[in-house]
N, C-alpha and C positions, 0 to 999 in steps of 0.2 A: 504492499499500501504506499503510496507515495502523497506528498505534502505538497507539491510544486515545484517552480522553478530554480534554476541554478542558484547557488549562494551570490550574493553580491557583492563584488570587491569595492572597498570605497576607499582605499589607500593605494597610494603609489608608493615603490621602494623608497624608504627616507633612514636615513641615519640616526642616531640618538646620541645624547651626551649624558653622562653619568649625574646622578642629582646630584646638584650643591658641586656641579664642575663646569666650565666653559670650553673645555675642551672636549672633541668628537672623540666617542668611544670605540671601541675594536668590535662593534656589531653592524651590520645590516641588516634592517628588518624589511622583508619583502613585501608584497600586498598582505594587506588585512581585509578579509573576507566575512562578511556575516555570513556564515555557515547555515542559519536557520532562517534566513530573512522571509522564506515562503511559509512558513510553518505559521499558523494561527496562534495565538494564546502566547504564555510565557514560557519561556525558552531557558533553561538552567542545570548547574551540576554536570558539565561535560566532563566525560571521559578518553583518553586518546590512545591509540596505539598503532605504531608503524609496522610496515614489511620492509627491511633494509634492503631485500634482493632485489626488489621491485620498483623501491622508492615510493611507494603508496602511504597514505597517512588515514587512518580512519577514526572518526568522530562517533562518539554516542553521547546523548543526554535525555534529559527529562523535558518532552516536549514532543511536537506533531502527532497531537490527540493520545499519546502514549510515550513511548520510547523512541525518540528521533534519530536517525543514523544517516551520515555520509562519507563518502571516500573524495581522497586526492590523488589521482594518478600521475600527478608531476612536481610532488615533494612538499606539497601545501599550497601551492601557490592559487589553484582553484579547486572548488570541490562541487561534487555531483550532486543534482535533485536531492533532497531528503526523501528517506522512506519511514515509513513509521516499521520498527520490528514486529515481525509475527507473534502475536502473545500479547503483544502490549497493548490492544486497542479493544474498546468494548464497554458498555454502557455499564456493566458493572465490575470492571476491572480496575482496581487502584494499584498503580507501579510506581515504582522509584529506585533509587541509586544502582544506574547503570556501572558496566564493567566492559571491557573490551579487550580483547589479545589476537595475537596471531601466532600460529603453530608454523614450526621449520619448513611442514609442506606448503605453507600458504593458506591453511583452513582458520577462515575468521571467525571468533566466538563472541557473542555479544550478549550479556546476560545483564539481568534487572532483578528487582525485588517484587514479590506480586503477593497482595492480599486476595485470596479466593477462600470461600466459606469460610471455615474459621480457622483456616491455617493461614504463615505469613513464610515464604519461601522463596528461593532463589527459581528463575527459569533461564536457560540458556539456550540459545539459536545460534546453528553454525550455518556458515558459508562457504559452499566448495567452488565458488569463482569469484573469488576475489572481492567478496561485498557486494556483487549485483541483486543476488538473491540470499534467504534464507530458507530451504525448503524444510530443515530439520529442527524442531524444537523440542526441547526435553523440560520437564518441572522435575527439581528437586525436591520430592515431597518428604518432609520429616514424618518420624512415626507417632508423633504426639499431636493428640486433637484440638490443642486450642493454644500452638506454640507462640513465641515472640521470634521473630527474623528481621535482621535489618543488614545492611552493606555488604554485597558481596563483591570480592577480589578474583581476578582469574590471571594465571601463568601456564604457560606450558615448557615441558621439558623437551631436552635434546632429544630424547626418542618419543616423542610427540603426545605422551601423557599430559592431559587438561588437567590440572588442578585447581580447586575452588574453595575459597575460604569465605565462611560468612558469621555473622553474629548469630548466633541462637539462645533459645531460652525454652523449656520444656514448657512452663506456665507463663501465660502472657499476662495474667492477672497480677502478676507477681510486679511489674513493670509499671514505674511512674515517671512523669517527664516536665522537665521545664522547657517550656517553650519561649522562643525571644520574639518579638513584634514585627521584627526585620530579618528574622534567619528562620532556621528549623529548630527542631527540639532535642534538647540532650537528656539524658537519665537519671535521675535522682535515687530512683531505687530500682531492683532486678536481679533475676536469675540469669546473667549476662556472660555468656562463654565464646571463646572464639573456637570454632569448630572446621575440620579440613573433609572435602571429600573429592574424590578420582574419577577420571573416566580413562579407560584405556581403548574405547571405540570411536573415539573422535567426537565424542560428547552423547553419543546414543544413550547410553548409561552410566549410571554414577555408582560406586562403590559407598556401602555405609558411612555416616561419619565419623570421624577420630577427633576427641578433644584434643587442643593446642594448649592452650592455658590450664595449667594446673589448679585444681579444685572445682573441677566439673561433678555436679551441674549447676555451680555457682561460683564462677571463678572471678567473676568480675573484668573478664578480658573483652574487650572488640576491638573493631577496625585493626583490621590485619592484611596490609598489603605484604606482597610477597615477589622474590625472584628465584628463580632456578639455575645453577650453575651448571656449565659444560660437563661435568660429571653426571649430574642429575640431583644434588645436593640441594635441597629448597631451604633458603633462608628467608625470616619471615621477623616481620617488627610487628607489635601490636600494642594498643594502649589498655593499661591494668590498672583497674580500679580496686581498692583493698575493701571487702565485703565485711562491715562491722557487725553486721545481725543477722544471724543465719535465718532468723524467723520474718524479718521485716524485709530483709536483703538490701539496708542501707548502707552506703559506700560513702567512702573517703576520696579525695580527688586522686587524679592516674599519674602515672609515669610511664615512659616508653621502656619495652623490653623487646631484646631480642631473642629468638630461637632457631634451631634449624633441625633438619631431619635428613638424615643420608638412606634411609630405606624406603624412600616415597612416601613419606607421611604417615607411616605407621607408628613409629615411634619419635620423642622429640626433646631435644637437650634440655637441660635447666636453665630458664629463662635468664638471660642476665640485663639486670637494669643499665638503661643507655643515658649517658648525661644525669648521675644519681643527684647531683648537686645543684644542678641548672632549674629548679623549680619544678612544680605542679601544673596539670591540666583541672582545670576547675569542673566540678559537675556541670557548671551552666554553660558550658562551650559547644556553641552548636553546630559548629562545621566539623569536617572530616578531619581528622587529627593525626600526621604523621605520615611518611611516604618513606619506603626503602629502594635504592637504585644499584646499579654495579656497572663497572666499568669494563673496558677490554679485557682486562689481565685479571677481573675478577675481585677488585676491591670492592666494599661494600660502602654506602652513604646512605647514612639516617636523618632526615629532617622533622622537625616537630615544633610544637608551638607550647609555650606555657604561659599562665596568666597568675601573676601576684597582687597583693592590695593595690599596689601603684604603678603594676608595668604590665606588658606584654611582649613577651619575646620569642621570635622565631631563631631557631638554632640550627646547626650542621655540626653532624660528627663522623668520623670515617673509621674502618676497619680494614686492616690489610693483611690478617689471619684470621679471615671467614667467619667473623665476629666473636671470636675469642675475649678479644681487647677492642676498646672503642677510644679514641681520642678525646681529648678536653675537649668542649662542646664550643663553638664559635658561634657569635652573632649572627644574623645573615641580615635581616632589615636593617637600618641604621638607625632607626628610630625602637623606642619602647611605650608608644603609646596604648593607651588600651582598646584598642581596637582588634578585628580579627587580622591574623595574616595568616592565613592559609599556605602551607608550605609544600612544596612538591620537587623532586628531584631527578634526574635524568643522568645515568652514565656516561661520560664521553670515550676517549682514547686512553691510554695509560695514565693512572693518577688523576684524570680530570673530571670535574663534574659541572654539570650544568644545573643552578639553583633557582627555582623559581617561585615566589611568592606575589598571593594576590591578596591585597591590603585595603584597609580602609581606613589607615593613619592620615592620608591626607584631607584637609579639611573638605576639598574639592569633590571627592569621592573616592569610588573602587577603582583601582587601579592594579595592572601586571607588570611584574617587574622583573628583572633577570640579571644574574651575575654569574661569573664562572670559578671555580676553585680547583685549586691544584695542589695534592699532596705533598709536593715538594716545595713549593712557592707560598702557600698561602691564597687568598684572594687575589687574583688577574686583575679583575676590575671592581669597579664602585657598581652598585644597582644601576642598570639603566629601566627606564620605563617603556614596555613594550607596547600597550594599549596604547593608541591616540587620544583617545576620550577617556574621561571619567563617567563612572557609573554612579546610579542615582543609590546611596546607602538604604535607602525606603524600601527599596525593591531589591528581593530575595534573588542573586545570582546563582543559588546552589554551594554545595557544600565543597565542593572539590572543583578542582580544573585539570589539563592535561598538557604533559610535556614528553616530548619523545625525542630521541637523537638518530639522526635517518643514518648519518655517519657523522666521524669526527668533526666538530663546527658546524653541521649541518642539526639545525635545531628546530623543533617545531612545537609551538606553544598554541592552545585554546585555551576560551575563559567565557564566562557567562556576564553580562552585565546591560543595566537599562542606562543608553548615554544619553545625550542631548539629540542624538541624529534620530532615535528609536523612542523618546518618549518615554513612557512609563513601562514599556513593553521591553522585557529582559531577552536579548539575542545571543547566541554562540558565534564568538569571534576566534579566527584563527588567523595564524600569520608564519612561515617559515624564517628562521634570521639563520644569519651566518655568525658563529661565533669564534672566540678565541680556542685554539688546541693547543696550547701550549704557554 
């Protein structure tokens, strides 16, 4: 099901200067495309994946009457007419939290969460023609009649095994929410857990869930992005709250934890707290916090955001030993203003990471920023503003945005925002960027 015409290109190639600097930055931002221009209603919460072999870029988001999807076959310069992912459209269908990934053989997997009947669970659509159609749709239905579920993430191993993590609770009535007037909802209490499931038949069927965060069925874990190394080892970062009452499921603020699996997700290493002295994540934090990336040499990068009584700080830490030890966290955005700093990271060439943050700290509104980090040299640049317009902070842009590396120095970023050009309607924008490689 399609939603309309080709995404609108709204800006030509331009270069940007670092915030607070008059000198030209070593970035060239290509055409900024309004990917969702033809989709009616609000468009938000974009996720992104790339196929480096073909140079294709895939965006998936909440919109287009359900979950929207579009592809670029020219490295993020232009995008196709959006379509609605099969299974996400219907009068009695509630869908949210998109996720997208690409297998080594080019299979595209587009997932989302759905509330159907009394259950909440992931749905995975598979495309075998590089995102043109999605003929296979699989519902990953849990065993509990009235479960809670949220935020799905996807990754594919070198052998083609598809891994799916999601936030799962056996009993939905235990989950209570804290909702923002200009954002989405966080959790005050609940039987939260990170679980993983895998498919060895290209997403047709999925194995039973395996708990990842210790303490199931009420571990306090949620939001678990993951990457898979060349030897099949799974590296995962999750947000871990401390459950203080096993009856009411009350929680304390969260930290980020890293864990890994060397046996295709069957067992998991003891979690390692990342950045133990860099603050906590508030119970009221409504955006998706935390991301993990991997560069061409297998070095890992973790980013997250913490909220204190007088500050909000986005962080980066890296590991050169597969997550056993993590570096002292470094502040990413230059400010500590109490405003969302939604953090994302993509690995580049050896020792290089591209860190992007979507922030509402500027009084003019939301904007997306990018900077480059080197393990050996530190920050190579100050942050640069990628989005040409500021977004209205009263309009929800989504809890996530997308960043991918097609090749060293070729980065693609996508984000949601309600800009002066779109009024109160949030749209999905994307742009290819030439960035430093060393």
